[in-house]
N, C-alpha and C positions, 0 to 999 in steps of 0.2 A: 263803494265809498271812496277808495283810493283813487279810482279813475275820475270821479267827480271832483275831488280835491285837485288832482293833476290838471284837469281842464280849467278849473277855476283859477289856478295860479297862472297858467298860460294866458288866459284871457285878461287877467288883472295886469300882467306884465305888458301885454300888448297895449292896453289902454294907457299905460304910463309912458311907454316909449314911442307910440305911434306919432304923437305930435312932434317929437324931436326928430324922428326919421323923416317926416314930411317936410319939416323946415330945412333939414340938411340936404334935401333933394336926392335922397337915396333912389337910384335908378332901378335897384333890384327889389324894391318894396312890393310892387304888384305881383311879381313872379314868386316872391317868398311867401306871399299870402295865397297864392294860387288863383289870383283874380284875372289873369290874362290867359288862362287855359282855353283853347278853342273848343268848340262843340264837337262831340263825337256822334254824328248822326247815324252811323251804321249800326251801333249797338252790338257789333260783333265782338265776341269774347277774345281778349288778347292776352298774351304772355307779358307779364310785367317784370322787368329786371331792374334792380336798383343798386347803385354803387355810391359810396360816400364821396371819394375824392380821387386824386390821380392814381394812387396805388391800387385802389379797388377797381377803378376803370380798367387799368392794365390787366388785372386778374380776370375781369369779365370778358375781355376780348375773345379768348379761345372758346368760352362758353357760348357767347352770342353766335360765333361762326359755326360752332357745332350744332346749335339749335336750328339755325337757318338752313344748314346743309341737310339735316335730317327731316325738318318740317318746313319746307320752303313756302308752303301756303299759310302757315301760321303767322299772324301779325304780332310783332314784338314792339313794345314800348319800353324805352330805356330812360330812367331818371337818374339825376346826379345832384348831389347836395351843394358842392362848391363850384365857384366860377372857374378855377384852374382845372378841376376835374372835367367840367363841361367842355373846355377847350380841347382837351385830349379826346374826349368822347366824340366831339364833332369831327375831328380829324380822322380817328380810327374807325368809328362806327356810323358816321353820318350817312353813308351810302348803303348800309346794311340793315339797320333797324327801320321800322315804319314810322316811329315818332321818337323824338329826343327832346325832353323837357326838364327844367329844373324841378327838384323835389321841394314842395312848400314846407313850411314849419308844421309842427305836430299839433295844430289846432283843429278842433272838431269840424269847423266849416271848411277849412283848407283840405282836410282829409276827405270830406264829402265831395268837394270839387274835383280833386285828383282821381277819386274813385269813379265818378261818373264820366270823366274824360277817358280814363284807361279802359274801363269796363273789363276788369281782369278775370281771367279764369284761374290764375295762380300768380303769386308774387314770389320772386326769387331774390333774396337778399345776398349780396356778394360780400363775404367776410364779416359784415356786421352792420352798424348803423340801425339799431333796433329801437323803435319808438312805440311806447305803450298805447298812445291814442290811435295810431294807425293800425296796430295789431288788433285792438278791440273793435275798431270799425270793420275790419275785414272778417273778423271772427263772427260778428253778428250777421254778416252777409254770406257766410259759409264759403269764403274764399280761403284756400289753403296757402300757407306761407312756408317756404323752405329756405334754410340758410345753407349756402354753398361756399366752400373754401373757408370755413369758419376757423378762427383762431382766438384763443383766450390768453392774454398776457397774464403774468403773475399778479400785476396790479388789478386787472379786471377780475381775475379769479377771487382775490381777496374781497373786492367790493361786492361781488355777487353773493358771497357767503355772509358778509356783514349785513347786507340789506336784503336778505333772502325773502323777508315778508313782502317786499315790493317786487323783487326780481322774479321770483318763482311764478307768480300768476302771469307775468308778462311772457316768460319763456314757455309756459304751458300752452300759449296760443300759437306756437310754431310747431308745425307738423313733423318736420324732420331736420336734423342738423348733420350736415356732411362736413366733417372737420379735416384740417390739414394734416394732423398727426395724432398718434395715440395719446400723447401728452395733452393736447387740446381736448380730446374726447374725455379723458379722465377728469380734467378740471371742470368740464361742463357737468359731468355726472355728479361731482362733489357739490356743485351749486344746486343740485336737486332735480336735474332733468332725468327722466326715465332712460335707462340704458338702451331700451329698445328703440328709442327715437334718435340715437346718436351713432353715427358711423364714421370710421376713419377711412376716407377715400383718397388722401394725399393732396398735394398742392397743385392745382390746375395751372399755376403760373409756369410750371415746367412744360406745359403742352402748347405753348405759343409756337407760331411759325417763326423760327429764328433766321432772319435774313442776314447773310454775311456781308462784310464790307468789301465791295468790289473796288478795283483799282481806280475806276473813273470817279466813284463817289469819294474815295479817299483824297484824290487830287482836288476835287471840288472843295472839300473842307479845308485842305491845306492852303488853297488860295484864299478862301473866304476868311480864314482866321489869321492870315498873314504869317503862316508858319514857314519854316524852312524844311525841305524834304528830309534833311538829315537829322531833324530834331528827335529826341527821345521824349515821348509824351506821357505825362502823369495826369490822369483825370481823377479829381476828387468830387464825387457826386453826392447830392442830397445832404449837404453839410448843414450843421446847425451852429448857433452861437456858442463859442467856446472851442470849436474845432478849427475854424478858419485860421485863427492866430497860430495854433499849433502847426497847421499844415504850411502856412507861409514861412514860419521860422524854420521848419524842417527843410523846406524848399531852398531857402536862402543858404543854409549850411551845405546842402547837396550841390548847389550851383557852383561852389568852389571846386568841387571834384569833377562835376559833369557840366561843363559850360553850355552844352547843347540841350540841357533839360528844359522842357517847356511844360508849364502848369496850366491846366484848365480847372477852375473851381465852379461848381454849379450848386449854389445854395438852395436848400429846400424851399425857402421863401424868397422869390426873386426880388422882392422889394428891399431886401437887405444887401443887394449887390453894391449900392452906393457906399454903404458903410465899409464893406469889405475892400472896395476900391481905395477908399481913404486909408484904411489900415495897410494895404499893400504899398501905397505911395509913401506912407510914413516909415515903412521899413526900408525904403530906398529901392523898391522894385519897380520895374517898368510895367505897369498894368494898364489894361484897357477893358471896357465892357463890350460884350458881344454886339449889343445894339448900336454902339458907336462905330464899330467896324463896318456895319452895313452901309454907312454913309461916308466912311473915311475914304479919302483919295490918296492918302500918303502911302499906304501899302507897305510900311516897314514892319519888321517883326518886333514882337514884344516878349517879355518874360512870362507874363500872366494874363490869361483871358478869363474874365468873370462872366459866366453864362447867365444873362438876365432875360432870357427868352424861354417860352414854354414849349415843350414837346421835342427839343433837340438833344437832350442829354442821352437818350437811348442810343441814337446813332453816333454821337460823339464818343461814347464808350468804345466804338470800333476803331478810333484813332489811338487808343491808349496802349502803351507798352506795359504799364502798371496802373492799377486802379485802386482807389480807396472809396468805400461806401460809408457815408456819414450817418449821423444819428446813433453812432456806436461808441464814440469816445466820450459822449455825454449821456446821461440816463434817459434817452429817448426810446431806445429799443431796437434801433437799426432800421435799414430799408432793404429793398430787394437786391439781392446779390447776384441774381441770375443774368441781368442785362450785361454787365461786364464779362461774366464768366462765359456767356454764350458766344462771345467774340474770341475766345481762347486767350483771355487776358488774366494774369494773376490778380487775385482779389484780396485786398487788405481791409480789415475791419477791426473795430475795438471790442471791448469786453461787454458792452451793453447791447446784446443782440436778442433780447427775450422775445421780440416780435417775430424773429426768424431763428428761434433757438436751434431746432433740428437742422435747418438748412445750413446755418453757419457751422454747426458741429460736423455735419457730413461733408461740407465743402473742405473744411480743414483736414478731415481724415482722408479725403480723396487725394490730397496733395495739391489742390487747386487754389487754396486760400490760406492766409496767415492771419492769426489774431494778434492784435497789437495791445500791449499792456499800458504803455505810457509814451511820453514825448521821445525819450531816448531810444526806446524800442522801435518806434516808427522810423527814426533816422537810421538806425543800424540795419533794419530789415530792408529799407529802401536802398541803402548803400550796397548791401549784399546783392540784391536783385539787379541793380544797375551795373554792378561790376561783373556779374556772372550771367551773360546772355543765354548760355545753355540752360542754366538753372531756371531762369525766367521763362524760357520757351517750353521747358518740360512742365512747369506749373500751369502755363497757359493751356497746353494740350489736355492736362488732367482736369482743368476747370471746365473746358468745353465738353469733355467726356462725362463729367458729373451731370451737366444739364441734360444731355441726351439720354443717359442711363436711367434718369428718374422720371421720364415721361410715361404717360399711360393713365394718369389720374382722371382725365376727361372721360374715358370709357367707363370708369367706375361711377363717376358722377351721373353720366347720362343713363346708365342702367337703373339708377335709383329714381331719377326724376321723370323718366319718360312716361310713366303711368299717370303722373299729374298733368303732363303736357297733353296727353291724349284725352 
C-alpha cells in the first residue's frame, strides 16, 4: 500500500511539472526519465554501481578500480544522480567502466528502463541515495542490493527512527550494509536493521591512490593562477554560504601581517562564485575567477582566486600551505578532509563535521588537523600556523601519516562483496 501511494504521488507530481519542464526547455528531461537509455542487446549480467554526486563518486573510485582489477572480465555500469557528479565520473572513471549513465528519477517506468538497460547481477550503492521504488523493483527480480561505505548522520538517524514505518520496509530490501564506522553501524541498527546485516568496514576514501604534487605540476598551477612562487597559499575548499564572508574577513586581517598570503576559495556550488567575487571586491580585495584567468592576457597576480570550475579542487589542495574544508562552520556537516591531508597540508575545519565525525576527530587527535570554533579562533590559529613554519610542517606530516595509516578498508569491503560479484 505504501509503495502504491509512493508511486502515485511521483506520477501525479510528474503530470503537474512535466508541461513546465517541457516549456522551459530542460535538456536533462529525457535522461531524468530514462527515455534516452540505449538498448542492451547482449543481456549479459552486469555489476551496477551507483553514486549520488561528487563526494560519492570520489568514494567510488577505489571501489571501481578494485573490482575491475579483481574481475577484469565483469562488465560494470556506473550511474550518477547529479550533473556535477557526472562530470567527475566521466573524468575519473570514463575509461574504466563499461557504461556511464545518469540515474533517472524513482518512477516505476524509469526504474524498468534502467533495469533492462543495466541487466544487473547486483546493485552497489555508494554511501547512500536509497530509493524505495528502485529497491522494490530489484527485490521483485531477485537482484541483491549492497550499501558500501555507508554513513548515517545524526539528522538522518533521527528521521529513520521517526518514520520507521516507512523506512524499515525500505531498508529490509538491502542485503548488506558496509558502514564507515562503528557509530554509523549502531545508528543503523537503532533504525531497525538486523545487526547481522550491518558491518563496520571503515572508510574506503582512505584507499584512494594519492598522487603527490610534483614540481612540474606545481609550476603549471602557479603560472595558470598568476601566483608568485614566493606566495603562501591558503585554500578554502567546498565552502558554503556564510563561510566565505568569514574567510574573506579573516584573510583581509591576515594580509596585514603576511603580505604574500594568497587565497583560493572553492565554493561547493560553483554557481555562487559570482556572488563571492562581488563580496570580495566589496571588501576591497583584488579578486578574480578561475574561468576568467583561462582567457586573461594580463598575467598579473591577484589576492583571491575563486574556483568556478569542476574537478580542479583536489589538485589545487596540493598548492596549499594551509587548508580549510568547508561545510563545517555552518550546520552542513562538513566535507572530505582527506584530500588536503593527503598532500601533507594542515587541515582546519569547523565544529559541524557530523558527516565526517570520526574522521575529523581522529585527524585532530593525530595532530594533522585543527577544529575552529568561531571567527576569532580562525584568525588566531591561521596566524599561529603562518608565523610558525616548523609547526605547520609538523602538522602537515602528521596529516599525511593519518591518511596512510588508515588505509585497508577496501580489502574488508571486497571480502564481503566478492560472493555477490561471483
